[in-house]
C-alpha positions as CSV (number, residue, x, y, z in Angstrom):
1,M,21.7,-22.0,-20.2
2,F,24.9,-23.9,-19.2
3,I,25.9,-24.0,-22.9
4,T,25.4,-20.2,-23.1
5,W,27.6,-19.7,-20.0
6,L,30.3,-21.9,-21.4
7,D,30.2,-20.1,-24.7
8,Y,30.5,-16.7,-23.1
9,V,33.3,-17.9,-20.7
10,M,35.4,-19.2,-23.6
11,F,34.8,-16.1,-25.6
12,L,35.7,-13.8,-22.7
13,F,38.8,-15.8,-21.8
14,Q,40.2,-15.2,-25.3
15,G,40.1,-11.4,-24.8
16,G,41.0,-11.6,-21.1
17,S,44.1,-13.6,-21.9
18,V,45.2,-10.8,-24.3
19,V,44.8,-8.2,-21.6
20,I,46.7,-10.2,-19.1
21,A,49.5,-10.9,-21.6
22,A,49.6,-7.2,-22.5
23,G,49.8,-6.3,-18.8
24,L,52.7,-8.7,-18.3
25,V,54.6,-7.1,-21.2
26,L,53.8,-3.5,-20.4
27,F,54.4,-3.7,-16.7
28,G,57.6,-5.6,-17.1
29,I,59.0,-2.4,-18.5
30,P,61.1,-0.8,-15.6
31,V,59.4,2.6,-15.8
32,L,55.9,1.1,-15.5
33,R,56.9,-1.6,-13.1
34,D,58.4,1.0,-10.7
35,Q,55.2,3.0,-11.0
36,L,53.1,0.0,-9.9
37,L,55.3,-0.7,-6.9
38,N,56.1,2.9,-5.9
39,H,53.2,5.0,-4.7
40,N,55.2,8.3,-4.8
41,P,56.2,8.5,-8.5
42,A,56.6,11.3,-11.0
43,L,53.3,12.7,-12.2
44,W,54.0,11.8,-15.8
45,K,54.5,8.2,-14.9
46,H,51.3,8.1,-13.0
47,F,49.5,9.7,-16.0
48,L,51.0,7.1,-18.3
49,V,49.9,4.2,-16.2
50,V,46.3,5.6,-15.9
51,I,46.2,5.9,-19.7
52,L,47.4,2.3,-20.2
53,F,45.0,0.9,-17.7
54,S,42.2,2.9,-19.3
55,L,43.0,1.6,-22.8
56,L,43.0,-1.9,-21.5
57,A,39.7,-1.4,-19.8
58,I,38.2,0.1,-23.0
59,Y,39.5,-2.9,-24.9
60,G,37.8,-5.1,-22.3
61,T,34.5,-3.5,-23.4
62,H,35.0,-3.8,-27.2
63,A,36.5,-7.3,-27.0
64,G,33.2,-8.4,-25.4
65,K,30.1,-9.7,-27.1
66,A,27.1,-7.6,-27.8
67,I,23.7,-9.3,-27.1
68,S,20.2,-8.3,-28.2
69,M,17.1,-8.8,-26.0
70,T,14.7,-8.9,-29.0
71,G,12.6,-12.0,-28.8
72,G,15.0,-13.5,-26.2
73,L,18.8,-13.3,-26.0
74,E,21.0,-13.4,-29.1
75,S,24.6,-12.4,-30.0
76,V,25.0,-9.6,-32.5
77,D,28.0,-7.7,-33.9
78,L,29.4,-5.0,-31.6
79,T,29.2,-1.8,-33.6
80,H,30.2,1.7,-32.5
81,T,27.0,2.2,-30.6
82,L,24.4,-0.2,-29.2
83,K,20.7,-0.1,-29.8
84,P,18.3,0.6,-26.9
85,N,17.6,-3.2,-26.4
86,Q,21.2,-4.3,-26.5
87,A,24.0,-4.8,-23.9
88,V,27.6,-6.1,-23.8
89,V,29.0,-9.0,-21.9
90,N,32.6,-8.0,-21.2
91,F,35.6,-8.0,-18.8
92,R,36.1,-4.2,-18.5
93,D,35.7,-4.2,-14.7
94,M,38.4,-6.8,-14.3
95,V,40.9,-4.2,-15.5
96,V,39.3,-1.4,-13.5
97,V,39.4,-3.4,-10.3
98,T,43.1,-4.4,-10.8
99,A,43.9,-0.7,-11.4
100,G,42.4,0.2,-8.1
101,L,44.1,-2.7,-6.3
102,A,47.4,-1.8,-7.8
103,L,47.5,2.0,-7.3
104,G,44.8,3.0,-4.9
105,P,41.5,4.9,-5.1
106,W,42.5,7.9,-7.2
107,T,43.9,5.7,-10.0
108,G,40.9,3.4,-9.7
109,L,38.5,6.3,-9.9
110,L,40.3,7.8,-13.0
111,V,40.5,4.5,-14.9
112,G,36.9,3.6,-13.9
113,G,35.7,7.1,-14.9
114,I,37.4,7.0,-18.3
115,A,36.3,3.5,-19.1
116,G,32.8,4.1,-17.7
117,L,32.4,7.3,-19.8
118,E,33.4,5.4,-22.9
119,R,31.0,2.6,-22.0
120,Y,28.2,5.1,-21.5
121,S,28.8,6.6,-25.0
122,L,28.1,3.1,-26.5
123,G,24.5,3.3,-25.3
124,G,22.3,0.3,-24.7
125,F,19.7,-0.3,-22.0
126,T,22.4,-1.0,-19.3
127,A,24.6,2.0,-20.1
128,V,23.9,3.8,-16.9
129,A,24.3,0.8,-14.6
130,C,27.5,-0.4,-16.3
131,S,29.2,2.9,-16.6
132,L,28.3,3.8,-13.0
133,M,29.7,0.5,-11.8
134,S,33.0,1.0,-13.6
135,V,33.5,4.1,-11.5
136,L,32.5,2.4,-8.3
137,S,34.6,-0.7,-9.0
138,G,37.8,1.4,-9.4
139,L,37.0,3.5,-6.3
140,L,36.0,0.6,-4.1
141,A,39.0,-1.5,-5.1
142,G,41.4,1.4,-4.5
143,L,39.9,2.1,-1.0
144,I,40.2,-1.6,-0.1
145,R,43.9,-1.4,-1.2
146,R,44.5,1.7,0.9
147,Y,42.8,0.6,4.1
148,N,44.2,-2.9,3.9
149,G,47.7,-1.5,4.1
150,A,49.6,-4.4,2.6
151,M,49.2,-5.7,-0.9
152,L,46.2,-8.0,-1.1
153,S,46.6,-11.7,-1.7
154,P,45.4,-13.1,-5.1
155,F,42.4,-14.7,-3.3
156,Q,41.5,-11.4,-1.7
157,A,41.8,-9.7,-5.1
158,A,39.5,-12.3,-6.6
159,G,37.1,-11.6,-3.8
160,V,37.1,-7.9,-4.7
161,G,36.5,-8.8,-8.3
162,A,33.5,-11.0,-7.4
163,M,32.1,-8.3,-5.2
164,S,32.2,-5.8,-8.1
165,I,30.3,-8.2,-10.4
166,I,27.7,-8.9,-7.8
167,I,27.1,-5.1,-7.3
168,Q,27.1,-4.5,-11.0
169,M,24.4,-7.2,-11.6
170,S,22.4,-5.6,-8.7
171,L,22.6,-2.2,-10.3
172,I,21.5,-3.6,-13.7
173,L,18.4,-5.1,-12.0
174,I,17.7,-1.8,-10.2
175,L,18.4,0.8,-13.0
176,S,17.9,-1.0,-16.3
177,K,14.5,-1.1,-17.9
178,P,12.5,-3.2,-18.8
179,Y,13.1,-5.4,-15.8
180,S,12.3,-8.6,-17.7
181,D,15.2,-7.9,-20.1
182,A,17.5,-6.9,-17.2
183,W,16.7,-10.2,-15.4
184,L,17.2,-12.3,-18.5
185,L,20.6,-10.6,-19.1
186,V,21.7,-11.2,-15.5
187,Q,20.7,-14.8,-15.7
188,H,22.9,-15.4,-18.8
189,T,25.9,-13.2,-18.2
190,A,26.4,-13.0,-14.4
191,I,28.2,-16.3,-14.1
192,P,30.5,-15.9,-17.2
193,M,31.5,-12.3,-16.1
194,L,32.0,-13.5,-12.5
195,I,34.3,-16.3,-13.7
196,I,36.4,-14.1,-16.0
197,T,36.7,-11.2,-13.5
198,V,37.6,-13.4,-10.6
199,T,40.2,-15.3,-12.6
200,G,41.7,-12.1,-14.1
201,C,42.0,-10.3,-10.8
202,Y,43.6,-13.4,-9.3
203,A,46.1,-13.7,-12.1
204,F,47.0,-10.0,-12.2
205,Q,47.5,-9.9,-8.4
206,Q,49.7,-13.0,-8.6
207,V,51.8,-11.0,-11.2
208,M,51.9,-8.0,-8.9
209,R,53.1,-10.1,-5.9
210,G,55.8,-11.5,-8.1
211,L,56.9,-8.1,-9.1
212,D,56.8,-6.9,-5.5
213,K,58.9,-9.9,-4.5
214,V,61.5,-9.0,-7.1
215,R,61.4,-5.4,-5.9
216,L,62.0,-6.4,-2.3
217,Q,64.9,-8.7,-3.3
218,L,66.5,-5.9,-5.2
219,L,65.9,-3.5,-2.3
220,A,67.5,-6.0,0.1
221,R,70.4,-6.5,-2.2
222,K,71.0,-2.7,-2.5
223,T,70.6,-2.3,1.2
224,K,73.2,-5.0,1.8
225,I,75.6,-3.4,-0.7
226,R,75.2,0.0,0.9
227,A,75.9,-1.5,4.3
228,Q,79.0,-3.2,2.9
229,Q,80.1,0.0,1.3
230,A,79.5,1.9,4.5
231,E,81.7,-0.7,6.3
232,I,84.4,-0.4,3.7
233,R,84.4,3.4,3.8
234,A,84.4,3.4,7.6
235,L,87.5,1.2,7.5
236,N,89.1,3.4,4.8
237,A,88.5,6.5,7.0
238,Q,90.3,4.9,9.9
239,I,93.9,5.8,10.6
240,E,96.2,3.4,12.4
241,P,96.3,4.9,16.0
242,H,100.0,4.1,16.6
243,F,101.0,5.8,13.3
244,L,99.0,9.0,14.3
245,M,100.4,9.0,17.9
246,N,104.0,8.4,16.8
247,T,103.7,11.1,14.1
248,L,102.4,13.7,16.6
249,N,105.2,12.8,19.0
250,A,107.8,13.2,16.3
251,I,106.3,16.6,15.3
252,N,106.2,17.7,18.9
253,A,109.9,16.8,19.3
254,L,110.7,18.7,16.1
255,I,109.0,21.9,17.3
256,R,111.8,22.4,19.8
257,I,114.7,22.1,17.3
258,D,113.2,23.1,13.9
259,P,109.9,25.0,14.2
260,D,109.7,25.7,10.4
261,R,110.1,22.0,9.5
262,A,107.6,21.1,12.2
263,R,105.1,23.6,10.7
264,Y,105.6,21.9,7.3
265,Y,104.8,18.5,8.8
266,V,101.7,19.8,10.6
267,T,100.4,21.2,7.3
268,M,101.1,18.0,5.5
269,L,99.4,16.0,8.3
270,G,96.3,18.1,7.9
271,E,96.3,17.4,4.1
272,F,96.9,13.7,4.8
273,L,93.9,13.5,7.2
274,H,91.7,15.5,4.7
275,E,92.6,13.1,1.9
276,T,91.9,10.1,4.1
277,R,88.4,11.4,4.8
278,S,87.8,12.4,1.2
279,Y,88.9,9.1,-0.3
280,A,86.8,7.1,2.3
281,T,83.7,8.5,0.5
282,Q,84.7,7.2,-2.9
283,N,84.6,3.7,-4.3
284,T,87.7,4.2,-6.4
285,I,90.5,6.7,-6.7
286,L,93.2,7.2,-9.3
287,I,96.5,5.4,-8.9
288,K,98.4,8.7,-9.0
289,D,96.2,10.0,-6.1
290,E,96.9,6.8,-4.1
291,L,100.7,7.2,-4.7
292,S,100.6,10.8,-3.7
293,H,98.8,9.8,-0.5
294,I,101.5,7.2,0.1
295,D,104.2,9.8,-0.4
296,K,102.8,11.8,2.5
297,Y,102.6,8.7,4.6
298,L,106.2,7.8,4.0
299,E,107.2,11.4,4.7
300,F,106.1,10.8,8.3
301,Q,108.0,7.6,8.4
302,Y,111.1,9.4,7.2
303,L,110.5,11.9,10.1
304,R,110.5,9.0,12.6
305,F,113.3,6.8,11.1
306,S,115.5,9.2,9.2
307,E,116.8,7.8,5.9
308,T,116.2,4.1,6.7
309,I,113.5,3.5,4.1
310,Q,114.1,3.3,0.3
311,Y,110.9,3.6,-1.8
312,D,110.7,3.0,-5.5
313,V,107.7,3.0,-7.9
314,Q,107.9,1.3,-11.3
315,I,105.0,2.1,-13.7
316,E,104.8,0.3,-17.0
317,S,103.3,3.3,-18.7
318,P,102.5,6.9,-17.5
319,S,98.9,6.4,-18.7
320,M,98.4,3.7,-16.0
321,L,98.5,6.4,-13.4
322,E,94.9,7.2,-14.5
323,Y,93.7,3.7,-13.7
324,K,91.4,3.5,-10.7
325,I,91.7,1.2,-7.7
326,P,89.8,1.0,-4.3
327,P,91.2,3.6,-1.9
328,R,93.9,2.5,0.5
329,S,94.7,-0.6,-1.6
330,L,98.4,0.3,-1.9
331,L,98.6,2.1,1.4
332,T,97.5,-1.0,3.2
333,L,100.3,-3.0,1.5
334,I,102.8,-0.4,2.4
335,E,101.6,-0.2,6.0
336,N,101.8,-4.0,6.2
337,S,105.4,-4.0,5.1
338,L,106.5,-1.2,7.5
339,V,104.6,-2.4,10.6
340,H,105.1,-6.2,10.2
341,G,107.9,-6.8,7.8
342,F,110.7,-4.7,9.1
343,S,112.0,-5.7,12.5
344,D,115.3,-3.8,12.3
345,K,114.6,-0.1,11.8
346,S,118.3,0.7,11.6
347,Q,119.1,-1.2,8.3
348,K,118.3,0.1,4.9
349,N,114.8,-1.2,4.4
350,S,113.3,-1.0,0.9
351,I,109.9,-1.1,-0.7
352,T,109.3,-1.4,-4.4
353,I,105.9,-0.9,-6.1
354,R,105.4,-2.2,-9.6
355,V,102.3,-1.5,-11.7
356,Y,101.6,-3.2,-15.0
357,L,99.0,-4.9,-17.2
358,Q,98.8,-8.6,-18.0
359,D,95.9,-10.4,-19.7
360,N,93.5,-7.5,-19.2
361,K,94.3,-7.4,-15.5
362,L,95.9,-4.6,-13.6
363,I,98.7,-6.1,-11.6
364,I,100.3,-4.3,-8.6
365,T,103.1,-5.8,-6.6
366,V,104.7,-4.6,-3.4
367,R,108.1,-6.1,-2.6
368,D,110.0,-5.5,0.6
369,N,113.3,-6.8,2.0
370,G,112.0,-7.4,5.5
371,T,111.9,-10.5,7.7
372,G,109.2,-12.2,5.6
373,V,106.2,-14.2,6.6
374,K,106.1,-17.7,8.1
375,Q,104.7,-20.2,5.6
376,K,102.0,-21.4,7.9
377,K,100.5,-17.9,8.1
378,I,100.5,-17.1,4.4
379,Q,97.3,-19.2,3.7
380,A,95.5,-17.4,6.6
381,I,96.5,-13.8,5.6
382,G,93.7,-12.2,3.7
383,N,91.2,-14.9,4.7
384,R,91.0,-13.9,8.4
385,P,92.7,-11.6,10.8
386,V,96.0,-13.0,11.9
387,T,98.8,-11.9,14.3
388,S,102.4,-11.1,13.4
389,D,105.4,-11.8,15.5
390,H,105.6,-8.2,16.7
391,K,102.0,-7.0,17.4
392,K,98.5,-7.7,16.5
393,G,98.1,-7.3,12.7
394,G,96.9,-8.9,9.5
395,Y,93.5,-7.1,9.8
396,G,94.4,-4.6,7.0
397,L,95.0,-7.3,4.4
398,Y,91.9,-9.1,5.6
399,C,89.8,-6.0,5.0
400,L,91.5,-5.3,1.7
401,K,90.7,-8.8,0.4
402,K,87.0,-8.4,1.5
403,T,86.9,-5.0,-0.3
404,L,88.3,-6.6,-3.5
405,N,85.8,-9.5,-3.4
406,R,82.9,-7.2,-2.9
407,Y,83.9,-4.9,-5.7
408,Y,85.3,-7.4,-8.3
409,G,84.2,-10.8,-7.1
410,D,86.3,-13.7,-8.4
411,E,88.0,-11.5,-10.9
412,S,90.3,-10.1,-8.2
413,D,93.1,-11.8,-6.3
414,L,95.6,-11.1,-3.5
415,K,98.6,-13.3,-3.4
416,I,101.5,-13.4,-0.8
417,D,104.9,-14.9,-1.4
418,S,107.6,-15.0,1.2
419,P,110.8,-17.2,0.7
420,P,111.8,-19.4,3.6
421,D,115.1,-17.7,3.9
422,K,113.4,-14.5,5.2
423,T,114.6,-12.3,2.4
424,G,111.4,-10.3,2.1
425,T,107.8,-10.5,1.0
426,V,106.0,-9.9,-2.3
427,V,102.3,-9.1,-2.2
428,E,100.5,-9.2,-5.6
429,L,97.2,-7.5,-6.1
430,S,95.3,-8.1,-9.4
431,I,91.9,-6.6,-10.5
432,P,90.1,-6.2,-13.8
433,A,91.5,-3.4,-15.9
434,G,88.9,-0.7,-16.7
435,I,85.9,-2.7,-15.6
436,K,83.1,-1.2,-13.6
437,L,83.0,-2.3,-10.0
438,K,80.6,-5.1,-9.1
439,G,78.7,-4.9,-5.9
440,L,77.6,-1.3,-6.5
441,P,73.9,-0.5,-6.9
442,G,73.1,0.5,-10.4
C-alpha cells in the first residue's frame, strides 16, 4: 500500500505544482492581486477571480488519476465520464479551499459549486460525495476566513485543508456504495490526497501572506508620502506673519491718504491669499504662475519700502515659463533675500532671477546684493533651521530643501554662495527638467 501512496503522491504533486505555478503567475497580475487582497472590489474583478479559481479547480479534477474498483484497485485513463465503479484521486479541493480562505464564503461557495457540479457530471460511484464536499469545502474555508478576522497562517490553512479531506473521506464512506469499494478507495487515496491538499494549502497561503506583506508595505509607503505631502502643503499654505501684519499696517496707513490705491492693494492681497491657498494643494505649478505670485508679493514690499527694491527676471527661453516647479520655490528664495539679506532698507537693493537649462537640469538662480551669509552658516542652511543676524530664520530654505528631496531625491540640489566681502548671496536651485516627481503615489 505504501508504494501505491507514493505513486499517487508523486502523480498529484506534478499537477499540483502546475496549479501553484499558475496561481503565482495569475495572481501576480496587479488586477488579480488587488482582488485577492481587497474585499470590496469591482464586481467584474470578483467574477474574473471566481472563474479563474473554478478553472484551476476543474483542472485539479482532470489532472488526477482515474481508478477502477473492478477486482481490486487499478488505474485507468480518465475519459470524459466515469463508469459506475470508477472514481478519481485528485487535488480539486485544494484549490476550492484556497479560494474560500482567500476571498471568503461566497467565493468559496461559488468556486466549490462550479467545480462540484463539473465533478458530478463525470459520474462514478463517489460523484455525490465528492461534488457535495467541494461545495462544503469552499463554504467552510470561507466561513473560517471570515470569522477568524485576520488572514490565516500557512499552518492554519494546512489544517483547514486536512479537515476538508477528512470530511470528504467520511462522506465517501457514508454516501458511496458499495461500502467495500468505498473503504478500499479511502484506504488507498486518503493519505495521498491529504498530503497534496495540506501541502498545496500551505504553499498558497504562504504566497498570499507574501502578497499581503507587499500590499502593507506599499500602503505604508503611500501613507508616509501623503503625510509628507500634507506637511509640505501645510507649509506652502502658511504666510509669514510679519509680512501679513506689515502689509495690513501699510494698507491701513494708505487708506487715510489714498483710498483708491488702498482699495487696489486690498484686492491684490485677496488674490495673493487665494493663490497661496490654491497653490498649496498642488504638487507643482508653472514657473509663470510662481513669478506672477512673486510680482504680487513684491508689490507689497514696494508699498512698504517705496522704490528701494530692484527686481529683474532673466529667462533663457519664453517656453521655459511653462516648466513646472514645486510651489513657493522661488518665493522662498525671494523672501530669504528680503528678510535676511538686506539690512539697509534705504539703499537700492536688487534681486535677479535667472532661469535656464543645463545638462537636462532646470537651473534657477536668485542673486541679491545684500549683506551676504557668514561662511560658517552656509553649510547648515538647508540642512537644518538656522538663525540669521537679524531674526530667527533659515526655516524656509530648510523646508524647501526637504520638499526638493522628497519630490526629486538626489536629482535635486540647493546651493548657496556668498563671497566673504559681503557683496551679496547667490542661491542656485536645480531640479530635473520635465521629469515626473518622485515621492508621489502612483
